[in-house]
N, C-alpha and C positions, 0 to 999 in steps of 0.2 A: 503493499500499500504506500509505504513512504517513497519507494522508487517511483511508483506511478505519478505520486504527487510532485516529485522533483521534475519529472517529464513533462507534466502539464505546466508547471511554472516556467520552465524554459520555453514553452510554446506560447506563454501569455495567457494561461488559464489558471485561476486559482479555485480549488475546490474546497468546500466546506461541507462535511457530513452533518446532516441534521437528524436523521434516523437510519441506522444501518439496515440493510435488506437481510434476506435469508437465502441460504443455500449457496452454491458454487457460482463464481462469476462466469457467465457465458463466454464462449470464444467468438460469438457474433460473426459467423460466416455470412458471405453475401447471400441475400435472400431472407434474412432473419428479420422478422417484424418486431418492432419494439413499440409498445403502447405506453403513453405517459402523459401526465398532466404537467403543464408548464405555466409558470408566471414570469413574465419579463419586466424588468424594472431598470430605471436609471440608477446611477450609483447613489443618488440622493434619496432613493426610496420611492420615486414616483413610479407607479405601475402603469406600464403601457398595455400589457395584454394579460388576461388570466383566462386559461382554457376551461376552467370551471364556471365562468361567467359569460363568456363570449356568445353573442347572439341569443342570450337567454337560455342556452343549453349547456349542460356540463359534459361537453363531448371531448374526450382525450385526443391527443395528437397520435397519429400512426405513421411510423416511419419504416420504410423498407431499407434495409442496409445494402450499399453498394449500388443504389440507383442514382447516385450523384445528386443528392437533394441540394437545392440552392444554397441553404445555410449549412456549409460543411461542417461547422463547429459543433452542430447537434449530433452529428454522427461520431464526432471524436469525443464528446463528453459522455454520451449514453453508453459506450462500451466500457466505461469505468465503474458502471453501477450493477448492483444486483436487484432482482426482483424484489419490490417492496421497499426499496432504498429511497430516501429523500435527501437531496443535496442541493446546494447553491453554487453555482459556477460564475465567478466574475471573469468576463473575457475581454481581452484588449480589443481596441478599435479595429485592428486588422481582421479580426473575426466577425465583426458585427456590422460591416458596412452595407451588407445586403439585406439586413434585418428589415428596414422599412418596406422593402418589396415583398418580402416573405410575409410580413404582418398584414399587408394589404390584402394578399391572396387569401390568407387564413381568415380575416374579417369578413371578406366576401363569401367565403365557403360557409361561415357560421350563420349567415342570414339567407343562405340559398342562392346567392349570385354566382356567375361565372368567376372562377378564381382569377382569370387574367383581365377582368373588366378594368379598364383604366390604364392598363399597361401598354406601352407602345411596342411596336414590333422591331425591338432592338435588344442587344445583349444587356446583361445586368449592369456591367461597369457603365455603358453608356447611360443607362437610366440613372444611375447614381448621380452623374454630372448634369443631368436634365433638370430644367426648371419646371417641368410638368408636374402639376399637383397630383398627389396620391389620394385626394379626397379626404384626408384626415389631418388636422392642423399639427397634432403631436408627431405623426409620421413625416410630414413635410419638414418640421423643424429638426428632426432627427437626421433626415435625408441630407439637409443643408449643414448640419453640425454633427458629423459622426463622432461617436464616443464609445467608451466601454458600456457593456450591459451586464446585468446580473440574471441569470437564468436559474430559477428555482424549479427543480425536476422531481417529480414523483414517478418512479418507475412502477408501472402496473403489471405489465406482462411482457415476456420475452419468449416469442413463438418461432421455433426453429423452422427452416424452409421446408415447404411441403405440408405443413400442418395446418394451413389456412388457404383461403381463396383470396388471390390478389385482387385488389381494387383495380379498375380499369386503368387509371392514371399511371399505376405502377407496372402495368404489363408492357412487355415488348409486344410488336405487331404480331409475332408468331404465337406468343401466349394468348393474345386476344382471339386470334382466329381458332386456335385449339380449344379455348374455353367455351366457345358458342355452343357446340353440340351438347356439351355436359350441362351448360344452363338451361338450353332448351329442353332437355329431358328432365330436369329438376322441375321446371315450370309445369310440364306435362304431369308430372307425379303429384304435384300440389294441386293442380286443377282436378285431377280424379279423386282427390281427398276432399274437395269442396273448399279448399283454401285459396279462394279466388283472388283476394288482395295480394297474398304472397305470390301466387303464381304469376300475376300480372306484373309484379316487381322483377321476377325472374326474366320474363319476356322483354321487358323494358331494357334491362341490362344487357341482355344479348343483343338487342337491336342497337344500343349505345355503341357497343364494341364494334359492330359491323360499320355503322355509320362513321365512327372515327377513322376506320381503315378506308372506307369509301371517300372520304374527303381528300385523301392523298392520291386519288386516281382522277384521271380526266373522265367526265361525264360521257358515257356512250362507248368507252374503251372496254375491251373485253374483260378485264379485271373487275372494272366498275360494274358491269352488267352482272357478272357472277356473283358479286356481293350482293347487288339488289335482289337477285333471285333467292339468296339466302335470307334476306330481310323480309321478303313477302309473306312467307308462312308464319313467321315470328309475329309480323304486324297483324296478321289475321287473327292469331291466337290471343293477341294482346286486345284487339277489338272485341273479341268474344267475352273476355274479362270485363271490358269496359260496359258492354251491354248489360252484363249480370249485375253491375254496380250503377246502372242507370245513368251512365256518363254518354248520353246519346249524341250530343252535339260533337264530342271529340271523336266518336265512332264515325260519324258522318264526314268529318274533315279528313281522317286517316284514310277511309275506303275511297273517298273521292280522289285523293292522291295516287292510290293505287289504280283506279280506274283510268285516270289521265294517262298512265303509262302502260297499262295493260287492260285494253278495251274489252277483253273476253274473260276477265276474272269474275267467274260466276260467284264465288264466295264473297267477294267485295260487294257485288250488287245486292246479294242475299242479306248481309248484315246491314249494309246501309239502308236497304228497304225497311228492315225492322227498326232501325233507329228513326227513320222518318216517320214510321207509323206510331211510334211511341211519343213524338213531339207533335202529332196532329198534322203533319205535312202529307196529306191524303194524295194529292196529285203526283208528288215526287215518289211516295212509297209504291203506288201503283205502277208508275213508270218503271222502277227497279224491279219490281216483281214480275213484271211483264218481259223485261229483259232476261230475268232468270229463266222463265219458260222458253224463251227463244233459244237460249243457250243449251237448255237441258229440259225437254219436254217431260222427261220421266218424273220431274219434281212437281208435277201439277198438284198432287195431293197435298204436298206440304206447303205449296204457295197458296192453294185455296184456303187452307187452314189459317195461314197468316192474314189473308185478305178478309176472311170472315171475322176473325178476332178483331181486326181493325174497324170493320164496320159496326161491330156490336158496341166497340168502345165509343165510336162517334155518335151512335144513337143515343147511347146512355149520356154522353156529354151534352148533346142537344137537348135532351129531355130535362136534364138537370138545369141548363141554362134557362129553358123555357119556364120551368118552375120557379127560378129564382127571380125572373123578371116579371112574372105574372101579376097583373095589377098595378105595376108601378106607373103606368100611364093611363090607368083607368080613371078619368076625371070625374065620372058619375059617383065613384066611391069616394071622393074627396069631401070633407066635412064643410058644411055650410059657412062656417067660421074661418074658412081659409083666407089668407092674406090677399087683398085685392091688388092686382097687377096694375101698375100705372100704365096708362095709354102710351106713355113715352118709352116704355121698356118692352122689349121682345119677351116671349114666353121663355126662351132659352136663357136670356139674361136674368129673368126672376128666379129661375131654378139655381143658376149660378150663384146668385147673391145670397140665397137662402140655404 
């Protein structure tokens, strides 16, 4: 421990153990996931970030070793910690210059925004010397005045490579592509178990992996088309989950995008027809169901069942509305003491005023 402490000091890092951890120190091979809470402060005690409070959620940081995280000093300090350990690390300015950019990304993530929102398309060093605002006064000040920082770290978990599923951002392109069939199957299994929300999350994650890869290809190229063909069944499964969760307008949007590219996609027409029927778009629903029959006449019984259900819902809705407004404009039923309408006011104006 003393030898490690001396090495850290030589590198411009001072470690103070607040609470020792348990077990042996990991060797932290590449691919190890470390999960920890952190609090970042200036040397005068001013707190910049606290993972227990950011975005109103107590979400710990997850770091994959060997993935060249932008703030390299975090990889350096966590490998000195045991699971359960709490320690403070005071790091010289040479280690903290990129913290404002990292903090901006982490703050964006904590409130559900794009982690790169607000960052220019240039390298980190160029951004340090840029006068572009990061959207936070404290980070703008820190970027203009680099200084040592104190990182208080609580090590929660150390997970060896292969014992967890990588988040998309931490995957290589090959890992993303290889993960999709597995995620797809997990989604199917959850769907069969009736866990619709969980299944939809799996399908969404698989789509996100493929979309990320597709962005690197030129639209229409062979690789782009192959990825798109992998996305299509996942998106249809995702839409089925959305239908069961009554998210009809999102289903209409996704199915319309599929139909725009694949005019003969029967399943997209069928699901969009059901979504239109659910939100009272009778004309659109009938058009989609007619297209389904045109593409596959053998589905007549299923389509007729959907159309009949829609018609019954429409009749019920019309009857409900008729009952609701019955007598509303029956002026014979109005009491004799009703307010007299000025001849200078229209009947519609009188109702508006009262």
